[in-house]
Structures are given as C-alpha cells and as structure tokens.
C-alpha positions in Angstrom: -21.4 54.2 -52.9 -20.8 51.0 -51.1 -17.1 51.2 -50.7 -17.3 54.6 -49.7 -20.1 53.9 -47.1 -18.0 50.8 -45.8 -15.0 53.1 -45.3 -17.1 55.7 -43.4 -18.1 53.2 -40.9 -15.0 53.2 -38.8 -14.5 56.7 -38.8 -18.4 57.5 -37.4 -17.4 55.0 -34.3 -14.5 56.7 -33.8 -16.0 60.1 -33.8 -19.1 59.0 -31.6 -16.2 57.7 -29.1 -14.3 60.5 -29.0 -16.7 62.6 -26.5 -16.5 59.6 -23.9 -12.9 59.5 -24.3 -12.2 63.5 -24.5 -14.5 63.6 -21.0 -12.5 60.6 -19.1 -9.0 62.3 -20.1 -9.8 65.9 -18.8 -12.2 64.8 -15.9 -11.9 66.3 -13.1 -10.8 69.9 -14.4 -12.1 71.6 -11.5 -13.0 71.0 -7.8 -15.3 68.1 -6.9 -18.0 68.4 -4.0 -18.4 65.3 -2.0 -21.9 65.5 -0.1 -22.2 63.4 2.9 -25.6 63.3 3.7 -25.3 62.8 7.4 -23.6 64.9 9.7 -20.3 64.9 11.1 -18.7 62.6 13.2 -20.9 59.4 12.3 -19.5 56.1 10.4 -20.4 57.4 6.9 -19.2 60.8 7.8 -15.7 59.5 8.8 -15.8 57.1 5.8 -16.1 59.4 3.2 -13.4 62.0 4.8 -10.9 59.2 4.9 -11.3 58.0 1.5 -11.9 61.1 -0.6 -9.1 62.8 1.5 -6.9 60.7 -0.6 -8.6 61.5 -3.9 -6.8 64.8 -4.4 -3.7 63.1 -4.4 -5.4 60.2 -7.1 -7.3 62.9 -9.2 -5.0 66.2 -9.2 -8.1 68.2 -8.1 -9.7 69.2 -4.6 -12.4 66.9 -3.4 -14.3 69.4 -1.0 -16.5 67.6 1.7 -19.7 69.2 2.4 -22.2 67.9 5.3 -25.9 68.0 4.4 -27.5 65.9 6.9 -31.1 65.8 8.0 -33.8 63.3 7.9 -31.8 60.1 7.6 -29.7 61.2 4.8 -32.8 62.1 2.2 -32.1 66.1 2.6 -28.5 65.5 1.5 -29.7 63.0 -1.4 -32.4 65.3 -2.8 -29.9 67.6 -3.3 -27.6 66.0 -5.7 -30.4 64.4 -7.4 -30.9 68.4 -8.4 -27.3 68.5 -9.1 -25.9 68.7 -12.4 -25.1 65.1 -13.8 -21.1 65.8 -14.4 -19.2 64.4 -12.1 -18.7 67.2 -10.0 -21.3 66.4 -7.4 -20.7 63.1 -5.4 -22.8 61.7 -3.0 -21.4 59.3 -0.1 -24.6 57.8 2.1 -24.6 54.5 3.8 -27.4 51.4 3.6 -30.1 53.5 5.1 -30.2 55.0 1.1 -32.2 51.8 0.6 -34.3 51.5 3.5 -35.5 54.8 3.2 -37.4 54.0 0.2 -39.5 51.6 2.5 -39.6 53.4 5.4 -40.8 56.7 4.2 -44.3 56.7 2.5 -43.3 59.2 -0.4 -39.3 60.3 -1.2 -38.9 63.3 -3.4 -36.9 61.1 -5.5 -36.2 57.2 -6.5 -33.2 55.5 -4.6 -32.7 52.9 -7.6 -33.7 55.3 -10.6 -32.3 58.9 -9.6 -28.8 57.8 -8.9 -25.8 55.9 -10.2 -23.8 53.9 -7.7 -20.4 54.3 -8.5 -18.6 51.7 -5.6 -19.1 50.9 -2.2 -16.6 52.1 -0.3 -16.2 50.1 3.3 -18.6 47.3 4.9 -20.1 48.1 8.5 -20.4 44.8 10.4 -22.9 45.1 13.5 -22.2 43.2 17.1 -24.8 42.0 19.2 -24.1 43.5 22.8 -25.6 42.6 26.6 -24.9 43.8 29.6 -22.8 42.3 32.2 -25.5 41.6 34.7 -27.7 39.2 32.0 -26.9 35.6 32.7 -25.6 34.7 29.1 -22.2 34.0 27.1 -23.1 32.9 23.9 -26.0 33.5 21.2 -27.4 30.2 22.1 -27.7 31.1 25.8 -29.6 34.7 24.9 -31.7 32.6 22.5 -32.6 30.6 25.2 -33.2 32.9 28.4 -35.6 35.0 25.8 -37.4 32.0 25.1 -37.6 31.2 28.8 -38.8 35.1 29.4 -40.7 36.2 26.4 -41.0 40.0 26.5 -38.6 40.6 29.7 -35.7 41.1 27.6 -35.4 44.8 26.1 -33.1 45.8 23.4 -32.1 49.5 22.2 -31.5 50.8 18.9 -30.6 53.9 17.6 -33.6 55.3 16.1 -36.6 54.2 14.2 -35.4 52.4 11.0 -31.8 52.5 12.2 -29.5 50.0 11.5 -29.5 48.9 15.0 -33.3 48.6 14.8 -33.4 46.6 11.6 -30.8 44.2 12.4 -32.1 43.5 16.0 -35.5 43.0 14.3 -34.3 40.5 11.8 -32.5 38.9 14.7 -35.4 38.3 17.2 -37.5 37.1 14.2 -35.0 34.5 12.5 -34.4 33.3 16.2 -38.0 32.7 17.3 -37.9 34.9 20.1 -40.1 38.4 21.7 -38.0 40.9 23.0 -38.9 44.1 23.7 -37.6 47.3 22.0 -36.8 50.9 23.1 -35.9 53.9 20.6 -33.4 56.3 21.2 -32.0 59.4 19.5 -28.8 58.2 18.3 -26.6 55.0 19.1 -24.2 57.3 21.8 -27.6 57.9 24.0 -28.6 54.0 23.0 -25.2 52.9 24.1 -25.1 54.9 27.4 -28.7 53.3 28.5 -27.0 49.5 27.7 -24.2 50.2 30.1 -26.1 52.0 32.5 -28.7 48.5 32.7 -31.3 50.0 31.1 -31.5 48.0 28.4 -30.3 44.6 28.4 -28.8 44.1 24.6 -28.3 46.1 21.5 -26.8 45.0 18.1 -25.1 47.9 17.1 -22.1 49.1 14.7 -18.7 47.3 16.0 -16.9 50.4 15.5 -19.1 52.6 17.5 -19.3 50.0 20.5 -15.8 48.4 20.6 -14.3 50.5 23.2 -17.0 49.9 25.6 -16.3 45.7 25.0 -12.5 46.3 25.4 -13.4 48.1 28.7 -15.5 45.6 30.2 -18.8 47.8 30.0 -20.8 45.3 28.1 -20.5 41.7 27.0 -20.2 40.8 22.9 -21.9 37.6 21.6 -21.8 37.9 18.1 -21.0 39.9 15.0 -23.3 40.3 12.2 -21.3 39.2 8.9 -21.8 36.0 8.3 -18.2 35.0 9.1 -16.0 36.4 11.8 -14.1 39.3 11.8 -10.4 39.7 11.3 -10.0 42.6 14.0 -12.2 39.9 16.7 -11.7 36.8 16.1 -12.7 35.3 19.6 -16.3 37.0 18.6 -18.4 34.0 16.8 -20.8 35.1 13.9 -24.5 35.3 15.2 -25.0 32.8 11.8 -23.1 30.1 13.9 -25.9 29.9 16.0 -28.9 31.5 13.8 -28.1 29.9 10.8 -28.6 32.4 7.7 -28.5 35.7 9.7 -26.3 38.3 8.1 -26.9 41.7 8.0 -24.2 44.2 7.3 -24.3 47.5 6.4 -22.1 50.2 3.7 -21.1 53.1 2.8 -21.0 54.3 -0.7 -20.5 56.6 -3.7 -23.2 57.8 -5.4 -23.5 60.0 -8.4 -26.9 61.4 -10.2 -28.6 59.6 -13.2 -27.1 60.4 -16.4 -23.5 61.3 -15.3 -21.6 59.9 -18.3 -20.1 56.5 -18.0 -16.9 57.6 -18.6 -17.2 59.8 -15.6 -18.4 56.7 -13.3 -15.7 54.6 -14.6 -13.1 57.4 -13.9 -14.1 58.0 -10.4 -14.7 54.1 -9.3 -11.1 53.4 -10.7 -9.8 56.4 -8.5 -11.8 55.3 -5.5 -9.9 51.7 -6.1 -6.5 53.2 -5.9 -7.9 55.5 -3.0 -9.0 52.3 -0.8 -5.7 50.3 -2.0 -3.7 52.8 -0.8 -2.0 51.4 2.8 -2.9 54.6 4.8 -6.5 54.7 3.9 -6.8 50.8 4.3 -5.4 50.7 7.8 -7.3 53.8 9.1 -10.4 52.2 7.6 -9.5 48.9 9.3 -8.8 50.1 12.7 -12.3 51.7 12.9 -13.3 48.0 11.9 -14.6 49.2 8.7 -13.6 46.9 5.9 -12.3 48.6 2.5 -15.1 47.6 0.2 -14.6 48.4 -3.6 -17.0 47.2 -6.4 -17.3 47.6 -10.3 -20.6 50.0 -10.9 -22.4 46.5 -11.9 -21.6 44.7 -8.9 -22.9 47.7 -6.7 -26.1 48.2 -8.6 -26.6 44.1 -8.1 -25.8 44.8 -4.5 -28.2 48.1 -4.3 -31.0 45.7 -5.7 -30.6 42.8 -3.5 -30.5 45.2 -0.2 -33.4 46.8 -1.6 -35.3 43.7 -1.6 -33.9 42.4 1.9 -34.8 45.9 3.3 -38.5 45.7 2.3 -38.9 42.3 4.1 -36.8 43.8 7.5 -38.7 47.2 7.3 -42.2 44.7 7.2 -40.8 42.6 10.0 -39.6 45.7 12.4 -43.0 47.7 11.8 -40.7 50.9 11.6 -41.8 54.1 9.8 -41.2 57.3 9.4 -43.9 59.8 8.5 
C-alpha cells in the first residue's frame, strides 16, 4: 500500500498540472476583447492600439479594441470586473486606476483586489512648462519667483484629480511654494489657456505638449522623471532642483481577478514580445512613451506603491470626485 501511494503521488501531481498546461497551449483560441477605458485619441488609447495591434501577429488571434470611456475610466473598469475571468477580456488602464481609489468616495470595485495586473505597457513622463512671458528659465528660478509672489502664479490642470493636477500639486508641496490652480476640461483646453497666457504654468505629459515646446509656444523647465529623458536630454529633471521629486505615470494591461495564472503568464510573455518589436518600440518612443514591461509580481509591487503614493498626493491636492 505504501509503495502504491508513493508511486501515485507523481501521477497525481502531473494530473493537477495538466489543466494549466492545456490552457496555456490553447489560449487564445478565439478573438480577445481589449477594453480601453478612455475615449479614442489619448495616450492610453494610443498605447493600447500600438501594442495590441501587434498581438495578433504574436498570438495568432484577433485582439479587438473597444473604447468604453467615461468617469475617469471607472465605467470601463467596472465592465471588465463583470466579465468572465477567462483571458478573453483584457483592460488597458493608466495610473488613474489607482488614483480613482482615493478620488471617489465609493467605487463599484476594488482597484487592487478585483484585477490582476498583467504588465505595464509604457511609461508616461510629465514636463513642467511655463508661458514664455514668465521671467524664469529653470526650476530654481520658478521656485524663487513663486516664493517672492505667493499665490500670484496660476497653473492649469486637465481636470480635478488628473495627472496634471496631481503632479503639480506634489511639486508645489515639495518646493514649499504657493500657486493658484485652475481646472480645465482636458489637456487640450489647459494647453490653449497656457499658450494664450491665461495661465503661467502647467505640468502635463511630455508627449502631449512636445509640439508646443518645439514651436516655442511654451518653455520647458523640467521633466517629472527622476532622470533626464533620452529624447529631450537638454531638459533637466525636476529632481535636480527639488530633490526626491518623481511623478511618472504608466499605461498597463489588466485582467479580472480569478483569471488562470497560465493565461496571465501567456499574455505577459506575448506582450513582452510585442513591446520588444522594433516597430512598436519606435512608435511608442516617438510619442515619448517609454516601452515598459514588468512581470506580474513587479507590476503588483508598482501598483501597491502607487496606490500608497496617490493616497498622499490626493490629500495634498484636496482633489475629490463626487
């Protein structure tokens, strides 16, 4: 009996592993829905379309993109949580995902427990820009001017609780300055206000404002990454003048909680191949979106760290969405 029991153990272990192996081998066997939780045209949408546009070639099945925008991504996110956890509905979200947990009084899902982060897809870096009429050419000069004129410098943001709002609020706090904030309905209107001189400063995503920097319509003072960007080596990092400052965002891929690990791993490996493809990498880099691959474990750590970070920044900013 003992001999039989010992010989049966390896067979049992193999049997237990077979379903996961089988799933990995056959997935995907039909088209996969890609839910992008923001409207077309934004950086999250662009990233999702570039990366998942390569996935049919990598995985051999169509990846059908569907935009379900609204309410800062919460509408699309809720839809994904209600979808089967079978790998055939994936979500493309941004750092807004963890920010929403602190901006909304109540969400219909838990941002950490109801999703599995497959991998980050791209890093978004912000840049602090000012109107050319503002007599400053560096972060140090901006900080000095703001301290001499407390409450007189006005900065714009692309909506309450947006990346631009959070990034600038953190900068104001860490630099020990006091500036006035004006909210606009999106990055576009915020950029127009800055270019027109209605506001004097803004910390927005580099990709969205780069054409205006090159045209001389705004002056770039510093990027929000902890080091300089390869694409813009002449723009210092804000951290060079405000030690410890770092506020970058990301676009990532998620699946509903309960999705089999074999499917998560298969998606992660395929997305790694897609991100490493020269065409995908170059298109993202041209848009100042740094290709960014992580293991599910690394992405989970980043999600937790950003969750805690946004809790502090949202409190600093006073942002709230009813």
